[in-house]
C-alpha positions in Angstrom: 0.0 0.0 0.0 1.4 3.4 -1.0 0.9 6.1 1.6 -0.3 9.4 0.3 1.9 12.5 0.7 0.7 15.7 2.4 0.5 17.4 -1.0 -1.9 14.6 -2.2 -4.1 15.2 0.8 -4.2 18.9 0.1 -5.2 18.3 -3.5 -7.9 15.9 -2.4 -9.4 18.4 0.0 -9.2 21.3 -2.5 -12.5 23.1 -3.1 -13.0 25.5 -5.9 -14.5 28.8 -4.8 -17.3 29.5 -7.3 -18.0 33.1 -8.1 -20.5 34.6 -5.7 -21.7 38.2 -5.2 -19.8 38.3 -1.9 -16.5 37.1 -3.5 -16.8 39.5 -6.4 -17.5 42.4 -4.0 -14.4 41.4 -1.9 -12.2 41.3 -5.1 -13.5 44.7 -6.2 -12.8 46.3 -2.7 -9.3 44.7 -2.7 -8.6 45.9 -6.2 -9.7 49.4 -5.2 -7.5 49.4 -2.1 -4.5 48.2 -4.1 -4.9 50.8 -6.9 -5.4 53.9 -4.9 -2.4 54.9 -2.8 -4.5 57.4 -0.8 -6.8 54.6 0.4 -3.8 52.4 1.4 -2.2 55.3 3.3 -5.5 56.0 5.0 -5.8 52.3 6.0 -2.2 52.3 7.3 -2.8 55.4 9.4 -6.0 53.9 10.8 -4.2 50.7 11.9 -1.2 52.6 13.3 -3.5 54.9 15.2 -5.2 51.9 16.9 -1.8 50.4 17.6 -0.6 53.7 19.1 -3.5 53.9 21.4 -3.0 50.3 22.6 0.6 51.2 23.4 -0.6 54.2 25.2 -2.9 51.9 27.3 0.3 50.1 28.2 1.4 53.2 30.0 -2.0 54.3 31.5 -3.2 50.9 32.8 -0.4 50.0 35.1 -0.2 53.6 36.5 -3.9 53.8 37.1 -4.5 50.3 38.4 -1.6 50.4 40.9 -2.6 53.9 42.2 -6.2 52.8 42.6 -5.1 49.8 44.7 -2.7 51.7 46.9 -5.2 54.6 47.4 -7.4 52.1 49.3 -5.0 52.5 52.3 -5.9 56.1 52.8 -9.1 55.3 54.6 -7.5 52.7 56.8 -4.2 54.4 57.7 -4.7 58.0 58.9 -1.2 59.2 58.0 -1.3 57.6 54.5 -1.7 60.7 52.3 -1.3 61.5 48.6 2.5 61.6 48.8 2.6 58.1 50.3 0.3 56.8 47.6 2.6 58.2 44.9 5.8 56.8 46.5 4.3 53.3 47.1 2.8 53.2 43.6 6.2 54.0 42.1 7.9 51.3 44.1 5.3 48.7 43.0 5.6 49.8 39.4 9.4 49.6 39.4 9.1 46.1 40.8 6.4 45.1 38.3 8.5 46.2 35.3 11.7 44.7 36.8 10.3 41.2 36.8 9.2 41.3 33.2 12.6 39.9 32.0 11.8 36.6 33.8 8.5 36.1 32.0 5.2 35.0 33.3 5.6 31.3 32.9 6.4 30.6 36.5 3.6 32.7 38.0 1.0 32.4 35.2 -0.7 29.6 37.0 -1.8 32.1 39.7 -3.6 34.3 37.3 -6.8 32.3 37.0 -7.2 31.6 40.8 -6.5 35.3 41.6 -9.0 36.6 39.1 -11.5 34.0 40.1 -11.2 35.1 43.8 -11.5 38.7 42.6 -14.8 38.2 40.8 -16.1 35.9 43.5 -15.4 38.6 46.1 -17.1 41.3 44.0 -20.2 39.2 43.6 -20.3 38.2 47.3 -19.8 41.7 48.6 -22.5 42.9 46.2 -25.0 40.3 47.5 -24.1 41.2 51.1 -24.8 44.9 50.5 -28.0 44.2 48.6 -29.4 42.1 51.4 -28.3 44.3 54.2 -29.1 47.8 52.9 -31.6 48.2 50.0 -32.5 45.3 47.7 -34.9 47.4 45.8 -32.1 48.7 43.6 -32.5 45.5 41.6 -35.2 47.4 39.7 -32.4 49.3 38.0 -32.0 46.3 35.7 -35.1 47.6 33.9 -33.8 49.4 30.7 -36.6 51.9 31.1 -34.6 53.6 33.8 -32.1 54.6 31.2 -34.7 56.7 29.5 -35.9 58.2 32.8 -32.3 59.0 33.7 -31.6 60.9 30.5 -35.0 62.6 30.5 -34.4 63.9 34.0 -30.7 64.8 33.8 -30.2 65.7 30.2 -26.6 67.0 29.7 -25.4 65.6 33.0 -26.5 62.2 31.9 -24.6 62.5 28.7 -21.5 63.5 30.6 -22.0 60.5 32.9 -21.4 58.2 29.9 -17.7 58.8 30.3 -17.9 57.0 33.6 -19.9 54.2 32.0 -16.9 53.5 29.7 -14.8 52.7 32.8 -17.7 50.5 34.1 -17.5 48.5 30.8 -13.7 48.0 30.7 -12.8 48.1 34.4 -14.3 47.9 37.9 -15.2 51.5 38.9 -14.5 52.0 42.6 -15.4 55.6 42.9 -14.7 58.9 41.1 -11.4 58.2 39.4 -10.6 54.9 41.2 -10.8 51.8 39.2 -9.7 48.2 39.4 -9.7 45.5 36.7 -13.2 44.3 36.0 -14.4 43.1 32.6 -10.9 44.0 31.3 -9.2 41.5 33.6 -10.6 38.5 31.9 -8.6 39.4 28.8 -5.3 38.7 30.6 -3.4 36.4 28.1 -6.4 36.5 25.8 -4.4 35.0 22.9 -4.1 31.7 24.8 -7.9 31.1 24.9 -10.5 30.4 22.3 -13.5 32.6 21.6 -15.9 30.2 23.4 -13.8 30.3 26.6 -14.1 34.1 26.7 -17.8 34.1 25.9 -18.5 31.5 28.7 -16.3 33.4 31.2 -17.9 36.7 30.5 -21.5 35.4 30.5 -21.2 33.1 33.5 -18.7 34.9 35.7 -17.6 38.4 34.8 -21.0 40.0 33.8 -23.0 38.6 36.8 -20.3 39.5 39.3 -20.0 43.0 38.0 -23.7 43.5 38.0 -23.9 42.3 41.6 -21.0 44.6 42.6 -22.5 47.7 41.1 -26.0 47.0 42.5 -24.4 46.3 45.9 -22.6 49.7 45.8 -25.8 51.4 44.8 -27.6 49.8 47.7 -24.9 51.0 50.1 -25.1 54.5 48.6 -28.9 54.6 49.3 -28.1 54.4 53.0 -24.7 56.2 53.0 -24.7 58.8 50.2 -21.6 60.6 51.6 -19.4 57.5 50.7 -19.5 58.1 47.0 -15.8 58.9 46.8 -14.8 55.6 48.5 -17.8 53.5 47.8 -15.9 50.3 47.0 -13.8 50.2 50.2 -16.5 51.6 52.4 -18.9 48.9 51.3 -16.6 46.1 52.2 -17.3 44.5 55.6 -14.6 45.7 58.0 -13.3 42.2 58.8 -12.8 41.5 55.1 -11.0 44.7 54.2 -7.4 43.4 54.2 -8.1 40.1 52.3 -10.1 42.0 49.7 -7.4 44.7 49.5 -4.7 42.0 48.8 -6.8 40.3 46.2 -7.6 43.6 44.5 -4.0 44.6 44.4 -3.0 41.3 42.8 -5.8 41.6 40.3 -4.6 45.1 39.4 -1.1 43.8 38.8 -2.4 41.0 36.6 -4.4 43.5 34.5 -1.3 45.6 34.3 0.7 42.6 33.2 -1.8 41.8 30.5 -1.5 45.3 29.0 2.3 45.2 29.2 2.4 41.9 27.4 -0.1 43.3 24.8 2.2 46.2 24.2 5.2 43.9 23.7 3.1 41.9 21.1 2.0 45.0 19.3 5.5 46.3 19.0 6.8 43.0 17.8 4.1 42.8 15.1 4.8 46.3 14.1 8.5 45.5 13.8 7.8 42.5 11.6 5.7 44.7 9.3 8.4 47.3 9.0 6.4 49.9 11.1 8.7 50.1 14.1 12.5 50.4 14.6 14.2 47.0 15.2 14.7 46.3 18.9 16.0 43.4 20.9 13.4 40.8 21.6 13.7 38.1 24.2 11.5 35.0 24.2 10.9 34.0 27.8 9.2 30.7 27.0 10.3 27.7 25.0 6.7 26.6 24.4 4.6 29.7 24.0 5.6 32.0 21.1 3.6 34.9 22.5 5.6 35.3 25.8 8.2 37.9 24.9 10.2 40.6 26.5 11.5 43.8 24.8 13.9 45.6 27.2 13.8 49.0 25.6 10.0 49.1 25.5 9.8 47.7 29.1 11.9 50.5 30.6 10.3 53.1 28.4 6.9 52.1 29.8 8.3 52.0 33.3 9.7 55.6 33.0 6.5 56.9 31.5 4.3 55.3 34.2 6.5 56.9 36.9 6.2 60.3 35.1 2.4 59.9 34.8 2.0 59.0 38.5 4.3 61.7 39.7 2.7 64.5 37.6 -1.0 63.6 37.9 -0.9 62.2 41.5 -4.6 61.5 41.3 -6.4 58.6 39.5 -9.3 60.9 38.4 -7.3 62.6 35.6 -5.6 59.3 34.6 -9.1 57.7 34.4 -10.3 60.4 32.0 -7.3 59.7 29.8 -7.9 56.0 29.9 -11.5 56.4 28.7 -10.5 58.2 25.6 -7.8 55.6 24.7 -10.3 52.7 25.3 -13.1 54.2 23.1 -10.6 55.1 20.4 -9.3 51.5 20.2 -13.0 50.3 20.1 -13.8 52.5 17.1 -10.7 51.5 15.2 -11.4 47.8 16.0 -15.0 48.1 14.7 -13.8 49.7 11.5 -11.2 47.1 10.8 -13.5 44.2 11.7 -16.0 45.6 9.2 -13.3 45.5 6.5 -12.4 42.0 7.5 -16.1 41.0 7.2 -16.2 42.3 3.7 -12.8 41.1 2.4 -12.0 37.9 4.4 -15.2 36.5 5.8 -17.2 37.6 2.8 -20.2 38.4 5.0 -23.6 39.4 3.5 -23.5 43.1 2.7 -26.5 43.9 4.9 -25.0 42.2 7.9 -21.6 43.7 7.3 -23.1 47.2 7.3 -25.3 46.5 10.3 -22.3 45.8 12.4 -20.6 49.2 12.2 -24.0 50.9 12.2 -25.0 49.4 15.5 -21.7 49.1 17.4 -20.1 52.2 15.8 -23.0 54.5 16.7 -22.9 53.4 20.3 -19.1 53.9 20.4 -19.4 57.4 18.8 -21.8 58.4 21.5 -19.4 57.3 24.2 -16.6 59.0 22.3 -18.5 62.3 22.3 -18.9 61.9 26.1 -15.2 61.2 26.9 -13.9 63.9 24.6 -15.4 66.4 27.0 -12.7 65.3 29.5 -9.8 66.4 27.3 -9.0 69.3 29.5 -9.1 67.1 32.6 -6.4 64.7 31.6 -7.9 63.3 28.4 -5.2 65.0 26.3 -2.6 62.5 27.6 -3.6 59.5 25.3 -3.8 61.8 22.4 -0.2 62.9 23.0 1.0 59.3 23.3 -0.9 58.2 20.2 0.4 61.1 18.2 4.0 60.4 19.2 3.9 56.7 18.4 1.9 57.3 15.2 4.7 59.7 14.0 7.4 57.2 14.9 5.7 54.2 13.2 4.5 56.0 10.1 7.9 57.7 9.6 9.7 54.4 10.0 7.4 52.6 7.6 7.7 55.4 5.1 11.5 55.3 5.2 11.6 51.5 5.1 9.3 51.4 2.0 11.4 54.0 0.2 14.6 52.1 1.1 13.3 48.8 -0.2 11.9 50.3 -3.4 15.2 52.0 -4.0 17.1 48.7 -3.6 14.7 46.8 -5.9 14.9 49.6 -8.5 18.7 49.8 -8.4 19.7 46.2 -8.0 22.2 45.0 -10.5 22.3 41.9 -12.6 24.8 39.1 -12.3 26.2 39.7 -15.8 26.7 43.4 -15.2 28.5 42.6 -11.9 30.9 40.1 -13.5 31.6 42.5 -16.4 32.2 45.4 -14.0 34.5 43.3 -11.8 36.7 42.1 -14.8 36.8 45.7 -16.2 38.0 47.2 -13.0 40.5 44.4 -12.4 39.2 43.8 -8.9 41.5 41.6 -6.8 39.9 38.7 -4.9 41.5 38.0 -1.5 41.0 35.0 0.7 38.1 35.3 3.2 34.4 35.6 3.5 32.5 38.9 3.2 29.0 39.5 4.6 26.7 42.1 3.1 23.3 42.8 4.7 20.4 43.8 2.4 16.6 43.7 2.3 16.4 41.8 -1.0 15.6 38.1 -0.9 16.8 37.7 -4.5 19.1 39.8 -6.6 22.3 41.7 -5.9 22.0 45.1 -4.1 23.4 48.2 -5.8 25.6 48.9 -2.8 27.8 45.9 -3.9 28.5 47.8 -7.2 29.6 50.7 -5.1 32.0 48.4 -3.3 33.5 47.2 -6.6 34.0 50.8 -7.7 35.5 52.0 -4.4 37.5 49.1 -3.1 40.6 47.6 -4.9 39.9 44.1 -3.6 37.0 42.0 -2.4 36.8 38.7 -0.5 36.8 35.5 -2.5 33.4 34.5 -1.0 30.6 37.0 -0.7 27.4 36.3 1.2 24.4 38.5 0.9 22.4 38.2 4.2 18.7 39.0 4.3 17.0 38.6 7.7 13.3 37.7 7.8 10.9 37.3 10.7 9.3 33.8 11.0 6.9 32.6 13.7 9.3 30.1 15.3 9.9 30.6 19.1 13.1 28.5 19.1 16.3 28.9 17.2 16.7 25.8 15.1 20.3 24.7 14.3 21.0 25.2 10.6 17.7 26.8 9.9 18.5 29.1 7.0 18.1 29.3 3.2 21.1 29.5 0.9 20.9 30.3 -2.8 23.9 29.9 -5.1 24.1 32.7 -7.6 25.2 30.9 -10.8 28.7 29.3 -10.5 30.4 32.1 -8.7 31.4 32.1 -5.1 28.6 34.5 -4.2 25.7 33.3 -2.0 22.3 34.7 -1.1 21.6 33.8 2.5 18.2 34.3 4.1 18.3 34.0 7.9 15.2 33.8 10.1 15.2 36.4 12.9 13.3 34.2 15.3 14.8 35.4 18.6 17.5 37.7 19.6 18.1 35.9 22.9 16.7 32.8 24.4 15.8 32.6 28.1 16.4 29.2 29.7 14.0 29.9 32.5 
C-alpha cells in the first residue's frame, strides 16, 4: 500500500470557490485598495492609530491600576496621604517592570485563581450589601430607567457616559478609582478560544460586575456621603485586608496583560516594517507569545512613573484612559467591518449593520469622553500622536529604502563584467553584506566594486526575515547559489535575539 503524501491530501481536499456576489465584492474592494495609494495610506494610518492607542494603554493601565489599589489604604491608615500613595505606587511599578525579564511562565498559573477570587469577592460583597441595605435597587436592571435618567438629567446624563466607559472596561470603585473588572478577563487572551471568553464573560464576569454595582448602589442609598470611597467603604470591616490584597494582585495581573499586549503590538509592528528594530527576548520555550522587549519595558516604566508623579490622582488618569479605550474600540470596529467584507465575505446587509449598531454606540461614548480632554484626556492623544509619528515615519522610510534597492539592484552579468573591467582583486576570506532583498544583488555591492581595490573571494548577501518560530533551530536558514560564482544569497530567520532558559 502506498501512503499518500501531504500534497496529495491537500489536493484531495481542495475546493474551488465558485463566483458569488460576496466574492466579487471582496475582489473589487481589494482591487480598489491596491490601486489607490491614498486609500492604502488611510488604512495604514487607521491601523497605526489603533496600535498607538494600545501602546498608550500600556502606560496608563499600570499607573492607574496600581494607584487605585494603593489609594485604598488612605481610609484605613490615617497618615497615609497622597504623597505616600505616589511613593508606594512608584515602588510597585518599578518592581512590576523589573520582573518582566523573567517572563510570566512561573507565575502564570496564579492568574486564574486570583481573578476567580477577585470576581467571587465582587459578587459576594454585592449580594451582602443588597441584602443588608436596600435590595430594591435591583429594579435598575429595567432598561426603562435609562430613558428616565436621560430625561431627568439631560446634559449631566450624557457626561456620565464617560464613567460608564470605565464600568465596561474596568471595575469602577469611585470617582477616578478603578480596578480591573471586565478587562481583567482578557489577561493572556491570545491563549484562549472565543468560546472560553464568551463563557467566562456570560457566567462569571458579567453577573459579578452587576452584583458589585448593585451592591454599591444599595450601600449609597443608605450612606450617600461615601461616593468617593464606595468600593472600600462597602466592604465589611473584617474582610478589608483580604479583599485589598486580592484587589492589588488583580490590578497587577491586569497591568501585566497590558504590558504583554504592548510587547506583542511592538513585535508585530517590527515584523511589518512599522517600528525600529529592537532586541526581543523569548521567555518561554513553548509559547511564542511570551516575549520581553527591554527598551519598551523600561520606556513604559519611566512613562508610568512620570504619569504617577505628575497627575498624582487617579481621576485625571481615568479620564485619559477612557479616551484611549473608546478610540481603540472605534478602530477595531472599522477594521472588523473591513475583514467581514474582504475575508469573511459576509452578507453586505449584515456587514453594514455591524458598524451601524456598534459604531453608533461607540461614537456616543466618544462624544462623552472627549469632554474630558482638559481634565487629563489630552494624555492618550499625545501618546498616540508620538507613536503614530514614529511608526509612520519608519514605515515610510523602510518602503522608500526597499523600493530603491529593488529599482537599483544590478544583474549578475553586469557585476561580472564590472569586476573584470576594473580588475578587482579577490583576496581569501568571507565577506557578509546585509540587504533587504531576498533575491538579486543590491546596488551597494556595485559601489564596493568601484570604491575598493579588492573584495573577498566569497561574498554572502544576508537577508533577515521574521518567521513565527519561538526556538532557534540549528542550521535553519536558506542558501541560494548565484550561478557558478562564489557568491551566495543567505536568508536568515530572525526568530529570537536571545533565548531565556527559564
